[in-house]
N, C-alpha and C positions, 0 to 999 in steps of 0.2 A: 722878529715882528715880519719880517719875510716868512718866516715858518708857520706864523700862526696865519697869514692872510693866503697861504697856500692851502691848507688845511679849511680855512671857510668857504674858498673856491670850490675846491673839490666838495665838499657838501655840497652847495648849492646846485653844484652840478648832479652830483648825484642824486640830489633828492628832485632835482629837475627830471630826469628821466623815470622815476620811481612814479614822481604824482600821479601820472594818465594811469597807471596800472591799478594805483592806491583809489584812485577816483571810481575804474571800473569794479573792480573789486568790491568796495563800499555800497555801488548804487547795486549792483546785479548779483552779491554773494551774500555781503553783511546783512544789507539793509532787509530783503526778504526773510535773513534767518531771524534775525529779530523781532518783525513783524509777526512772522509764527509763534515763535513765544509769544508775543501779546495777545496775537488773536487766540492762543489755544486756551485761553483763560476766559475767554470773553464768547456772546452769542453774537454772529455777527450774520448780516443782510446785505451783502455787495450789491443790492440791484437800488435799495434805498437808503442804504449805509447808513442804518440804525446799528447801536452797539451797544451791548448791555454787559454787567459783568456776570458771569459764571462760575468763577472758579474750577474746582473739579467736577463739578458738572457734568462739563463735557464727557470726564472718562466713565463717569456713572454710565451717561446715553452709549457712549460704546459699549459698556461692559452689559448693558441688558439690549444688543443688538444682536440679532443671529447675523446677518452678513461680516459681522468685525469677528467673529468664533470661525464662521467660514475662511474668509480672509486667513485667519491664523493657521487654521487645520491645510489649506491648501499652499501657503508662503512654506511653513515650516516642512509640506512634506516633497514641496520643491527644491528646498536648499538641502535635505537628506538626502536625495538622491540623484540632483543632480550636481553639487558639490565633489563628493567621492568619485563617481562616475567620469567627471572630465579632468579632475587629475589624475587619474589611476591612468586612463588612454592617454591620456597628455605626455605623462611619463615614460609608458610601453612602448607607443610612437617614437617617441626621443632615443628612447635607447637602440631602436632598433634600426632606425634613418644614422645613430652614432655610429654602428658597426660599418662594412666595406660591403657597402651598396652602391650598385651602380646606378650610375644617373641619377645620384642623391640630392644633388640641388635640383633636378626637374619634379623631384616626389616632393619635396617641400616646397615647392610653388605649387603644385596641383591642391595636397592636401591645404595649404594657405587660402585657396580662391575662396571656401564658403566665409573666412571671416571679412574678407573685402566687399562682400557684397551685404546690401542693407539688408538691416533685420526687417524691414517692412517688405520686402522682395521676397527673403526668404519664407517670411510667413506666407507671402501669397503662394508661392510655390510650394510648401506644405499640404496649404489648403487644396491645392490641385491635388496633390498626391492623394489625400487622404480623404477626399468629401468621399460623397455616394457614388458617385461617378466616377472616382478617381483610379487613377493607375495601379494602387497598390489596393484600394479595394477591389476593383477587378479582377486583379489576378488574383486574390484569395478565395472568391466566388469561382471563379474558372477553374483553380487548378485544384483547391483542396473544399470548396462547397460551402465555406464560410462566409456569411457577410455579416459585416461587420460597420457600422454607423460611428466612425472614430469621433467626428467633430459634433455630431449629434446625442453621443453616448457620455454619461457625467464620468463614467468608468474610464475613459478612453481620450478626451478631451486634453484633460492637464498631462496625461501621457504624451501626447503630440505635441506640446510646447516643450516637455523637457526633451526629448528627443532632438527637437530645432535646436533647442539651446546649448546641447553637449554637440551636436555636429558644426554648430557656426562656432563656438568659443572654444574647442578644444585643440584646434591647429595654433591658435595664438599662443595658449600655454606650453604645445607641443615647441613651437621655437623658444621660448625660453628657458624650458628644461635643455634644451637642445647645444645652447649658448652656455647653459651653465656644465654640460657633460663635457663640452670640448675643453672647458677652463679645469676640471681635473687633472692632477699629474699622471702621468701613464707609468711613472714608475710605481705608484701604487698597486696598479693590476700586474706589474710583471713582479713585485715581490709576492703577490698571493698566488699568482700562477706556478712561482716555482717551489711554492708549500704545498702545491698540491688541490688548491680550489679551484671548482670549476666555475662556469661563466654565473650560475645564479649565486652563490656564496660571495662571488666579487662584486656582484651587484649589489648585494643584499648591504655588504659590510663595507662596502667603498661609495659606492654610488648613492645610496639612499642618506647616507649620514652627510654627505659630503653635499649633496642638494636640499639639505634641511632649511636653512634660508629661502631661498627661491620657493620650496613645497611650501613656506610660510606664506610669500609674495602671492602664490598662485590659488591657495587657498581661500587668503584676505581678499584677493579680487574677485575670485569665484563667491564668497558670502555676499559681499555688497551688492557686485550683481542681481544675485538672486534676489535676496530680498529687494531689491529694488525694481524687478522684473515687472514690466508695463506694457510695450508697443507690442508685443507677439499676442498676450490674454487681450488686447483692447482689439488688434484686427480682429483676432479669429473667435471672440463672440459680440462683436460687431458694439462694444461695450459696455455692455450689460453682466459680463462674467458668467454668463451663461455658458450650457445647459445648467441650470439648478443649481447655480453658484458656484460648479466646480471648476471654474477659471476665474475665480476672483479673487485678486491678489491684496496687499496693501497699499500699492502704488495705485491700482484701478480702481480700488475704494476711496482711495483718498481725491482721485478725480471724480468721481461720482459725487462725494459728499460737497465738494468746491464747487463743480462748475455745471452739474444736473438741476439739483435742489436751490442753488443760490442761497438760501435761507442758513444752511450748516458750515459756513466754512469756517468757524469756531472748533466743528466737529472735524474737519479735515485737518485743520491745523494740528489738534491734539494728536490727530493720529499719525501726522507726520512728526512728531514728537515722539510719541511712542517707539516708531520704526526706528528713527534715531537713537534712542535708548538700545532699542535690541541689538542694533546692528555696532553700536561700540560696546555693549555687554558680550556678544559674540566674538569680537576681535581682541576683547580683553582677554576671553578666556582662552582664546587657539593662542595668543600669546603665551600664555601661563604653560601650556603643554607643548610647544610648538617654538625651540630656539629659531628668534629673526635673525642671529648673527651667526656666523660660524666662520671655521679659518680652515685650510688644506691644510693637512698635514702629512 
């Protein structure tokens, strides 16, 4: 009896501690997700409160919308460029700092500073650098006679957001890679050195395989972050995805459908569901080709 009473008392205490968190998760995570799935199959007007069944017609409206396909192209281009670039740069910087570098901690701190800056502040800095009278624009015009309207040119606007994202997220991934490199047994490198292997061979045959789980984590976080890019595109374009929809992303289009027209909340939720499925599919595909688990050998 005492054992059963103790177990019941422990269970009550455990649920008491869990209840506030479960309530918050239910209210602010689970309930919105369920509402989004419900709204994805309805036509909704958040001003009048009118709701009617739409079924899969919301997906048909998206299929016929030029903005949807512009968001698809921009987001896919963003993912294809940013994720490999930030991963490769993060690994290269981590390998560089993992060697015998003087003032390594100072360099790590310096490289990590962009990550500590808010994305809104970082966007404003890049807008100041690349606007028509910006530092970069004036330097190109003064030294090379080249005039480029980075923020108003559809061919350059998305590239500026890509550059900004790589600059601000690479240091965070670099620190993760650096921690992984320091966990690799040094005996593996010493053994290959005795066999006559150079630094490139040691890196390719030891560091890269040993860091496979970390690479899976970095690429997965990069994929999710790039598919969900919003604030940089919103601030740089003023919320309209311009110029000529060149900075329109999935999440920015969701915002426009949900909070600018007010009667297309169902379309916004349908697009959110589509984005969720795309992220899930990309993650599962990545897991198919990159091992998420690994052991030092």
